[in-house]
mmCIF file of the C-alpha atoms, coordinates in Angstrom:
data_MODEL
# 
_entry.id   MODEL 
# 
loop_
_atom_site.group_PDB 
_atom_site.id 
_atom_site.type_symbol 
_atom_site.label_atom_id 
_atom_site.label_alt_id 
_atom_site.label_comp_id 
_atom_site.label_asym_id 
_atom_site.label_entity_id 
_atom_site.label_seq_id 
_atom_site.pdbx_PDB_ins_code 
_atom_site.Cartn_x 
_atom_site.Cartn_y 
_atom_site.Cartn_z 
_atom_site.occupancy 
_atom_site.B_iso_or_equiv 
_atom_site.pdbx_formal_charge 
_atom_site.auth_seq_id 
_atom_site.auth_comp_id 
_atom_site.auth_asym_id 
_atom_site.auth_atom_id 
_atom_site.pdbx_PDB_model_num 
ATOM 1   C CA . MET A 1 1   ? 200.289 63.237 153.971 1.00 0.00 ? 1   MET A CA 1 
ATOM 2   C CA . THR A 1 2   ? 201.427 59.885 152.820 1.00 0.00 ? 2   THR A CA 1 
ATOM 3   C CA . GLY A 1 3   ? 198.317 59.087 150.722 1.00 0.00 ? 3   GLY A CA 1 
ATOM 4   C CA . GLU A 1 4   ? 196.531 57.123 153.418 1.00 0.00 ? 4   GLU A CA 1 
ATOM 5   C CA . VAL A 1 5   ? 192.858 57.886 153.808 1.00 0.00 ? 5   VAL A CA 1 
ATOM 6   C CA . GLU A 1 6   ? 191.485 57.556 157.284 1.00 0.00 ? 6   GLU A CA 1 
ATOM 7   C CA . THR A 1 7   ? 187.996 56.065 157.471 1.00 0.00 ? 7   THR A CA 1 
ATOM 8   C CA . PRO A 1 8   ? 185.753 56.959 160.398 1.00 0.00 ? 8   PRO A CA 1 
ATOM 9   C CA . LYS A 1 9   ? 185.226 54.129 162.845 1.00 0.00 ? 9   LYS A CA 1 
ATOM 10  C CA . ASP A 1 10  ? 181.654 52.833 163.100 1.00 0.00 ? 10  ASP A CA 1 
ATOM 11  C CA . GLU A 1 11  ? 180.314 52.567 166.616 1.00 0.00 ? 11  GLU A CA 1 
ATOM 12  C CA . ASN A 1 12  ? 178.579 49.319 165.784 1.00 0.00 ? 12  ASN A CA 1 
ATOM 13  C CA . GLU A 1 13  ? 181.679 47.814 164.154 1.00 0.00 ? 13  GLU A CA 1 
ATOM 14  C CA . GLY A 1 14  ? 182.774 45.829 167.173 1.00 0.00 ? 14  GLY A CA 1 
ATOM 15  C CA . GLY A 1 15  ? 179.909 43.348 166.837 1.00 0.00 ? 15  GLY A CA 1 
ATOM 16  C CA . ALA A 1 16  ? 177.489 45.242 169.068 1.00 0.00 ? 16  ALA A CA 1 
ATOM 17  C CA . THR A 1 17  ? 173.927 44.010 168.880 1.00 0.00 ? 17  THR A CA 1 
ATOM 18  C CA . LEU A 1 18  ? 170.702 45.952 169.022 1.00 0.00 ? 18  LEU A CA 1 
ATOM 19  C CA . ALA A 1 19  ? 170.417 45.085 172.719 1.00 0.00 ? 19  ALA A CA 1 
ATOM 20  C CA . ASP A 1 20  ? 173.779 46.804 173.424 1.00 0.00 ? 20  ASP A CA 1 
ATOM 21  C CA . VAL A 1 21  ? 172.750 49.998 171.645 1.00 0.00 ? 21  VAL A CA 1 
ATOM 22  C CA . MET A 1 22  ? 169.078 50.264 172.684 1.00 0.00 ? 22  MET A CA 1 
ATOM 23  C CA . PRO A 1 23  ? 167.869 50.482 176.289 1.00 0.00 ? 23  PRO A CA 1 
ATOM 24  C CA . GLU A 1 24  ? 165.806 47.517 177.502 1.00 0.00 ? 24  GLU A CA 1 
ATOM 25  C CA . ALA A 1 25  ? 162.589 49.507 178.112 1.00 0.00 ? 25  ALA A CA 1 
ATOM 26  C CA . ALA A 1 26  ? 162.685 50.999 174.624 1.00 0.00 ? 26  ALA A CA 1 
ATOM 27  C CA . MET A 1 27  ? 163.284 47.539 173.135 1.00 0.00 ? 27  MET A CA 1 
ATOM 28  C CA . ASP A 1 28  ? 160.226 46.108 174.905 1.00 0.00 ? 28  ASP A CA 1 
ATOM 29  C CA . ALA A 1 29  ? 158.103 48.974 173.558 1.00 0.00 ? 29  ALA A CA 1 
ATOM 30  C CA . ALA A 1 30  ? 159.411 48.375 170.025 1.00 0.00 ? 30  ALA A CA 1 
ATOM 31  C CA . VAL A 1 31  ? 158.595 44.655 170.219 1.00 0.00 ? 31  VAL A CA 1 
ATOM 32  C CA . GLU A 1 32  ? 155.060 45.345 171.485 1.00 0.00 ? 32  GLU A CA 1 
ATOM 33  C CA . ALA A 1 33  ? 154.394 47.930 168.767 1.00 0.00 ? 33  ALA A CA 1 
ATOM 34  C CA . ALA A 1 34  ? 155.584 45.639 165.964 1.00 0.00 ? 34  ALA A CA 1 
ATOM 35  C CA . PRO A 1 35  ? 152.355 43.692 165.310 1.00 0.00 ? 35  PRO A CA 1 
ATOM 36  C CA . ALA A 1 36  ? 149.835 45.891 163.515 1.00 0.00 ? 36  ALA A CA 1 
ATOM 37  C CA . ALA A 1 37  ? 146.641 46.462 165.443 1.00 0.00 ? 37  ALA A CA 1 
ATOM 38  C CA . PRO A 1 38  ? 143.426 45.496 163.635 1.00 0.00 ? 38  PRO A CA 1 
ATOM 39  C CA . ALA A 1 39  ? 141.808 48.453 161.902 1.00 0.00 ? 39  ALA A CA 1 
ATOM 40  C CA . GLU A 1 40  ? 138.996 50.184 163.768 1.00 0.00 ? 40  GLU A CA 1 
ATOM 41  C CA . PRO A 1 41  ? 135.622 50.670 162.058 1.00 0.00 ? 41  PRO A CA 1 
ATOM 42  C CA . LYS A 1 42  ? 134.841 54.261 161.044 1.00 0.00 ? 42  LYS A CA 1 
ATOM 43  C CA . ILE A 1 43  ? 131.239 54.712 162.181 1.00 0.00 ? 43  ILE A CA 1 
ATOM 44  C CA . ASP A 1 44  ? 129.506 58.044 162.941 1.00 0.00 ? 44  ASP A CA 1 
ATOM 45  C CA . ALA A 1 45  ? 127.125 58.872 165.808 1.00 0.00 ? 45  ALA A CA 1 
ATOM 46  C CA . GLN A 1 46  ? 124.094 57.541 163.884 1.00 0.00 ? 46  GLN A CA 1 
ATOM 47  C CA . GLY A 1 47  ? 125.789 54.154 163.360 1.00 0.00 ? 47  GLY A CA 1 
ATOM 48  C CA . ARG A 1 48  ? 126.559 54.784 159.681 1.00 0.00 ? 48  ARG A CA 1 
ATOM 49  C CA . ALA A 1 49  ? 129.719 54.427 157.626 1.00 0.00 ? 49  ALA A CA 1 
ATOM 50  C CA . TYR A 1 50  ? 130.388 57.111 154.992 1.00 0.00 ? 50  TYR A CA 1 
ATOM 51  C CA . ALA A 1 51  ? 132.460 56.939 151.816 1.00 0.00 ? 51  ALA A CA 1 
ATOM 52  C CA . THR A 1 52  ? 132.849 58.811 148.551 1.00 0.00 ? 52  THR A CA 1 
ATOM 53  C CA . GLY A 1 53  ? 132.909 56.893 145.271 1.00 0.00 ? 53  GLY A CA 1 
ATOM 54  C CA . LYS A 1 54  ? 134.040 58.235 141.914 1.00 0.00 ? 54  LYS A CA 1 
ATOM 55  C CA . ARG A 1 55  ? 133.823 57.066 138.292 1.00 0.00 ? 55  ARG A CA 1 
ATOM 56  C CA . LYS A 1 56  ? 134.334 59.227 135.165 1.00 0.00 ? 56  LYS A CA 1 
ATOM 57  C CA . ASN A 1 57  ? 132.745 62.587 136.101 1.00 0.00 ? 57  ASN A CA 1 
ATOM 58  C CA . ALA A 1 58  ? 130.278 61.107 138.616 1.00 0.00 ? 58  ALA A CA 1 
ATOM 59  C CA . ILE A 1 59  ? 130.707 61.535 142.367 1.00 0.00 ? 59  ILE A CA 1 
ATOM 60  C CA . ALA A 1 60  ? 128.650 59.510 144.839 1.00 0.00 ? 60  ALA A CA 1 
ATOM 61  C CA . ARG A 1 61  ? 128.346 60.166 148.575 1.00 0.00 ? 61  ARG A CA 1 
ATOM 62  C CA . VAL A 1 62  ? 127.332 56.895 150.238 1.00 0.00 ? 62  VAL A CA 1 
ATOM 63  C CA . TRP A 1 63  ? 126.128 56.099 153.771 1.00 0.00 ? 63  TRP A CA 1 
ATOM 64  C CA . ILE A 1 64  ? 125.496 52.515 154.897 1.00 0.00 ? 64  ILE A CA 1 
ATOM 65  C CA . LYS A 1 65  ? 123.918 51.287 158.126 1.00 0.00 ? 65  LYS A CA 1 
ATOM 66  C CA . PRO A 1 66  ? 122.533 47.936 159.284 1.00 0.00 ? 66  PRO A CA 1 
ATOM 67  C CA . GLY A 1 67  ? 119.040 47.379 157.925 1.00 0.00 ? 67  GLY A CA 1 
ATOM 68  C CA . SER A 1 68  ? 116.851 45.445 155.525 1.00 0.00 ? 68  SER A CA 1 
ATOM 69  C CA . GLY A 1 69  ? 118.862 45.970 152.316 1.00 0.00 ? 69  GLY A CA 1 
ATOM 70  C CA . LYS A 1 70  ? 117.006 49.014 150.926 1.00 0.00 ? 70  LYS A CA 1 
ATOM 71  C CA . ILE A 1 71  ? 119.047 51.123 148.493 1.00 0.00 ? 71  ILE A CA 1 
ATOM 72  C CA . THR A 1 72  ? 118.039 54.755 147.944 1.00 0.00 ? 72  THR A CA 1 
ATOM 73  C CA . VAL A 1 73  ? 119.702 56.942 145.298 1.00 0.00 ? 73  VAL A CA 1 
ATOM 74  C CA . ASN A 1 74  ? 118.944 60.694 145.311 1.00 0.00 ? 74  ASN A CA 1 
ATOM 75  C CA . ASP A 1 75  ? 115.802 60.101 147.447 1.00 0.00 ? 75  ASP A CA 1 
ATOM 76  C CA . ARG A 1 76  ? 114.478 57.570 144.896 1.00 0.00 ? 76  ARG A CA 1 
ATOM 77  C CA . ASP A 1 77  ? 114.318 53.799 144.992 1.00 0.00 ? 77  ASP A CA 1 
ATOM 78  C CA . ILE A 1 78  ? 117.040 51.924 143.087 1.00 0.00 ? 78  ILE A CA 1 
ATOM 79  C CA . GLU A 1 79  ? 114.509 50.435 140.614 1.00 0.00 ? 79  GLU A CA 1 
ATOM 80  C CA . VAL A 1 80  ? 113.310 53.925 139.700 1.00 0.00 ? 80  VAL A CA 1 
ATOM 81  C CA . TYR A 1 81  ? 116.693 55.668 139.455 1.00 0.00 ? 81  TYR A CA 1 
ATOM 82  C CA . PHE A 1 82  ? 118.617 52.850 137.761 1.00 0.00 ? 82  PHE A CA 1 
ATOM 83  C CA . ALA A 1 83  ? 115.972 51.335 135.481 1.00 0.00 ? 83  ALA A CA 1 
ATOM 84  C CA . ARG A 1 84  ? 118.388 49.056 133.594 1.00 0.00 ? 84  ARG A CA 1 
ATOM 85  C CA . PRO A 1 85  ? 119.006 45.710 135.338 1.00 0.00 ? 85  PRO A CA 1 
ATOM 86  C CA . VAL A 1 86  ? 122.721 45.832 134.434 1.00 0.00 ? 86  VAL A CA 1 
ATOM 87  C CA . LEU A 1 87  ? 123.200 49.027 136.452 1.00 0.00 ? 87  LEU A CA 1 
ATOM 88  C CA . ARG A 1 88  ? 121.409 47.528 139.461 1.00 0.00 ? 88  ARG A CA 1 
ATOM 89  C CA . MET A 1 89  ? 123.617 44.441 139.157 1.00 0.00 ? 89  MET A CA 1 
ATOM 90  C CA . ILE A 1 90  ? 126.718 46.668 139.234 1.00 0.00 ? 90  ILE A CA 1 
ATOM 91  C CA . LEU A 1 91  ? 125.500 48.265 142.482 1.00 0.00 ? 91  LEU A CA 1 
ATOM 92  C CA . ASN A 1 92  ? 124.883 44.899 144.167 1.00 0.00 ? 92  ASN A CA 1 
ATOM 93  C CA . GLN A 1 93  ? 128.282 43.365 143.308 1.00 0.00 ? 93  GLN A CA 1 
ATOM 94  C CA . PRO A 1 94  ? 130.119 44.443 146.508 1.00 0.00 ? 94  PRO A CA 1 
ATOM 95  C CA . MET A 1 95  ? 127.270 43.108 148.674 1.00 0.00 ? 95  MET A CA 1 
ATOM 96  C CA . GLN A 1 96  ? 127.250 39.767 146.843 1.00 0.00 ? 96  GLN A CA 1 
ATOM 97  C CA . VAL A 1 97  ? 131.017 39.285 147.019 1.00 0.00 ? 97  VAL A CA 1 
ATOM 98  C CA . THR A 1 98  ? 131.080 40.010 150.767 1.00 0.00 ? 98  THR A CA 1 
ATOM 99  C CA . GLU A 1 99  ? 127.878 37.980 151.348 1.00 0.00 ? 99  GLU A CA 1 
ATOM 100 C CA . ARG A 1 100 ? 126.114 40.966 152.938 1.00 0.00 ? 100 ARG A CA 1 
ATOM 101 C CA . ASN A 1 101 ? 122.933 40.952 150.780 1.00 0.00 ? 101 ASN A CA 1 
ATOM 102 C CA . GLY A 1 102 ? 119.989 42.430 152.661 1.00 0.00 ? 102 GLY A CA 1 
ATOM 103 C CA . GLN A 1 103 ? 122.046 43.345 155.739 1.00 0.00 ? 103 GLN A CA 1 
ATOM 104 C CA . PHE A 1 104 ? 122.709 47.044 155.059 1.00 0.00 ? 104 PHE A CA 1 
ATOM 105 C CA . ASP A 1 105 ? 120.553 50.001 154.051 1.00 0.00 ? 105 ASP A CA 1 
ATOM 106 C CA . VAL A 1 106 ? 122.316 52.245 151.551 1.00 0.00 ? 106 VAL A CA 1 
ATOM 107 C CA . VAL A 1 107 ? 121.539 55.939 151.112 1.00 0.00 ? 107 VAL A CA 1 
ATOM 108 C CA . CYS A 1 108 ? 123.486 57.842 148.490 1.00 0.00 ? 108 CYS A CA 1 
ATOM 109 C CA . THR A 1 109 ? 123.507 61.088 146.588 1.00 0.00 ? 109 THR A CA 1 
ATOM 110 C CA . VAL A 1 110 ? 125.174 61.099 143.190 1.00 0.00 ? 110 VAL A CA 1 
ATOM 111 C CA . THR A 1 111 ? 125.981 63.984 140.852 1.00 0.00 ? 111 THR A CA 1 
ATOM 112 C CA . GLY A 1 112 ? 127.646 64.389 137.476 1.00 0.00 ? 112 GLY A CA 1 
ATOM 113 C CA . GLY A 1 113 ? 128.187 62.058 134.564 1.00 0.00 ? 113 GLY A CA 1 
ATOM 114 C CA . GLY A 1 114 ? 125.697 59.670 133.018 1.00 0.00 ? 114 GLY A CA 1 
ATOM 115 C CA . LEU A 1 115 ? 123.866 56.702 134.490 1.00 0.00 ? 115 LEU A CA 1 
ATOM 116 C CA . SER A 1 116 ? 126.681 54.235 133.799 1.00 0.00 ? 116 SER A CA 1 
ATOM 117 C CA . GLY A 1 117 ? 129.293 56.443 135.461 1.00 0.00 ? 117 GLY A CA 1 
ATOM 118 C CA . GLN A 1 118 ? 126.946 57.097 138.370 1.00 0.00 ? 118 GLN A CA 1 
ATOM 119 C CA . ALA A 1 119 ? 126.391 53.361 138.883 1.00 0.00 ? 119 ALA A CA 1 
ATOM 120 C CA . GLY A 1 120 ? 130.162 52.822 138.943 1.00 0.00 ? 120 GLY A CA 1 
ATOM 121 C CA . ALA A 1 121 ? 130.584 55.677 141.422 1.00 0.00 ? 121 ALA A CA 1 
ATOM 122 C CA . VAL A 1 122 ? 127.908 54.269 143.735 1.00 0.00 ? 122 VAL A CA 1 
ATOM 123 C CA . ARG A 1 123 ? 129.520 50.812 143.560 1.00 0.00 ? 123 ARG A CA 1 
ATOM 124 C CA . HIS A 1 124 ? 132.896 52.312 144.471 1.00 0.00 ? 124 HIS A CA 1 
ATOM 125 C CA . GLY A 1 125 ? 131.305 54.216 147.361 1.00 0.00 ? 125 GLY A CA 1 
ATOM 126 C CA . ILE A 1 126 ? 129.446 51.152 148.675 1.00 0.00 ? 126 ILE A CA 1 
ATOM 127 C CA . SER A 1 127 ? 132.669 49.144 148.590 1.00 0.00 ? 127 SER A CA 1 
ATOM 128 C CA . LYS A 1 128 ? 134.595 51.771 150.535 1.00 0.00 ? 128 LYS A CA 1 
ATOM 129 C CA . ALA A 1 129 ? 131.779 52.226 153.046 1.00 0.00 ? 129 ALA A CA 1 
ATOM 130 C CA . LEU A 1 130 ? 131.603 48.451 153.625 1.00 0.00 ? 130 LEU A CA 1 
ATOM 131 C CA . MET A 1 131 ? 135.340 48.449 154.252 1.00 0.00 ? 131 MET A CA 1 
ATOM 132 C CA . PHE A 1 132 ? 135.006 51.317 156.734 1.00 0.00 ? 132 PHE A CA 1 
ATOM 133 C CA . TYR A 1 133 ? 132.140 49.545 158.528 1.00 0.00 ? 133 TYR A CA 1 
ATOM 134 C CA . GLU A 1 134 ? 133.865 46.133 158.610 1.00 0.00 ? 134 GLU A CA 1 
ATOM 135 C CA . PRO A 1 135 ? 137.641 46.538 158.040 1.00 0.00 ? 135 PRO A CA 1 
ATOM 136 C CA . ASN A 1 136 ? 138.151 42.763 157.774 1.00 0.00 ? 136 ASN A CA 1 
ATOM 137 C CA . LEU A 1 137 ? 136.254 42.823 154.418 1.00 0.00 ? 137 LEU A CA 1 
ATOM 138 C CA . ARG A 1 138 ? 139.105 44.788 152.816 1.00 0.00 ? 138 ARG A CA 1 
ATOM 139 C CA . ALA A 1 139 ? 140.899 41.708 151.443 1.00 0.00 ? 139 ALA A CA 1 
ATOM 140 C CA . VAL A 1 140 ? 137.764 40.358 149.721 1.00 0.00 ? 140 VAL A CA 1 
ATOM 141 C CA . LEU A 1 141 ? 136.840 43.756 148.239 1.00 0.00 ? 141 LEU A CA 1 
ATOM 142 C CA . LYS A 1 142 ? 140.415 44.446 147.147 1.00 0.00 ? 142 LYS A CA 1 
ATOM 143 C CA . LYS A 1 143 ? 140.683 41.052 145.433 1.00 0.00 ? 143 LYS A CA 1 
ATOM 144 C CA . GLY A 1 144 ? 137.462 41.763 143.515 1.00 0.00 ? 144 GLY A CA 1 
ATOM 145 C CA . GLY A 1 145 ? 138.841 45.142 142.378 1.00 0.00 ? 145 GLY A CA 1 
ATOM 146 C CA . PHE A 1 146 ? 136.051 47.161 144.021 1.00 0.00 ? 146 PHE A CA 1 
ATOM 147 C CA . LEU A 1 147 ? 138.320 49.509 146.002 1.00 0.00 ? 147 LEU A CA 1 
ATOM 148 C CA . THR A 1 148 ? 140.296 50.694 142.975 1.00 0.00 ? 148 THR A CA 1 
ATOM 149 C CA . ARG A 1 149 ? 139.078 53.980 141.547 1.00 0.00 ? 149 ARG A CA 1 
ATOM 150 C CA . ASP A 1 150 ? 138.686 53.614 137.774 1.00 0.00 ? 150 ASP A CA 1 
ATOM 151 C CA . SER A 1 151 ? 140.533 56.755 136.699 1.00 0.00 ? 151 SER A CA 1 
ATOM 152 C CA . ARG A 1 152 ? 139.605 56.651 133.002 1.00 0.00 ? 152 ARG A CA 1 
ATOM 153 C CA . VAL A 1 153 ? 137.920 59.888 131.950 1.00 0.00 ? 153 VAL A CA 1 
ATOM 154 C CA . VAL A 1 154 ? 136.951 61.430 128.608 1.00 0.00 ? 154 VAL A CA 1 
ATOM 155 C CA . GLU A 1 155 ? 139.905 62.896 126.753 1.00 0.00 ? 155 GLU A CA 1 
ATOM 156 C CA . ARG A 1 156 ? 139.704 66.639 126.187 1.00 0.00 ? 156 ARG A CA 1 
ATOM 157 C CA . LYS A 1 157 ? 139.113 68.191 122.760 1.00 0.00 ? 157 LYS A CA 1 
ATOM 158 C CA . LYS A 1 158 ? 142.186 69.645 121.083 1.00 0.00 ? 158 LYS A CA 1 
ATOM 159 C CA . TYR A 1 159 ? 142.282 72.738 118.861 1.00 0.00 ? 159 TYR A CA 1 
ATOM 160 C CA . GLY A 1 160 ? 142.636 72.010 115.146 1.00 0.00 ? 160 GLY A CA 1 
ATOM 161 C CA . ARG A 1 161 ? 140.651 68.786 115.622 1.00 0.00 ? 161 ARG A CA 1 
ATOM 162 C CA . ALA A 1 162 ? 136.948 67.941 115.319 1.00 0.00 ? 162 ALA A CA 1 
ATOM 163 C CA . LYS A 1 163 ? 137.033 65.954 118.594 1.00 0.00 ? 163 LYS A CA 1 
ATOM 164 C CA . ALA A 1 164 ? 139.815 64.758 120.861 1.00 0.00 ? 164 ALA A CA 1 
ATOM 165 C CA . ARG A 1 165 ? 141.645 62.915 118.071 1.00 0.00 ? 165 ARG A CA 1 
ATOM 166 C CA . ARG A 1 166 ? 139.398 63.022 114.985 1.00 0.00 ? 166 ARG A CA 1 
ATOM 167 C CA . SER A 1 167 ? 140.568 65.353 112.219 1.00 0.00 ? 167 SER A CA 1 
ATOM 168 C CA . PHE A 1 168 ? 138.234 67.583 110.253 1.00 0.00 ? 168 PHE A CA 1 
ATOM 169 C CA . GLN A 1 169 ? 136.901 66.032 107.028 1.00 0.00 ? 169 GLN A CA 1 
ATOM 170 C CA . PHE A 1 170 ? 139.448 66.245 104.226 1.00 0.00 ? 170 PHE A CA 1 
ATOM 171 C CA . SER A 1 171 ? 138.435 68.187 101.116 1.00 0.00 ? 171 SER A CA 1 
ATOM 172 C CA . LYS A 1 172 ? 140.364 67.527 97.929  1.00 0.00 ? 172 LYS A CA 1 
ATOM 173 C CA . ARG A 1 173 ? 139.164 70.811 96.313  1.00 0.00 ? 173 ARG A CA 1 
# 
């Protein structure tokens, strides 16, 4: 050995193009597959779109279908279940942003958490269900921040502490 290191020759080193390496039929298939096909709506046999929304410890199962705009939560009307106007406003935000007020009936079941967390979970579920029903609404919902799951949850209690971070009251004597 004289100290020369032999490097392997690359097959594509001679200036070969993609057309030289790939057969013509395969290249046509690759060109046709390049543009992404528009997303298909995810609708069940009853004409509904389903999604799950989450916020804090609340989980909402949401079904939407074309209708008069009636919202039912746990078999109760929205005005009965969410008595505070702020919570009802939170639920209607995805419909207002997408300009779909009064076009869809919403049926949802929600468990866990408090009313505020449940309202956030239902809003998240409505947003996802709207996106599944009409995939072209994704950009509007994403820009408004309705498709992002708010992952903030209550911090757990630690031993040696009164709460998650609060210490026990100090006693001088």
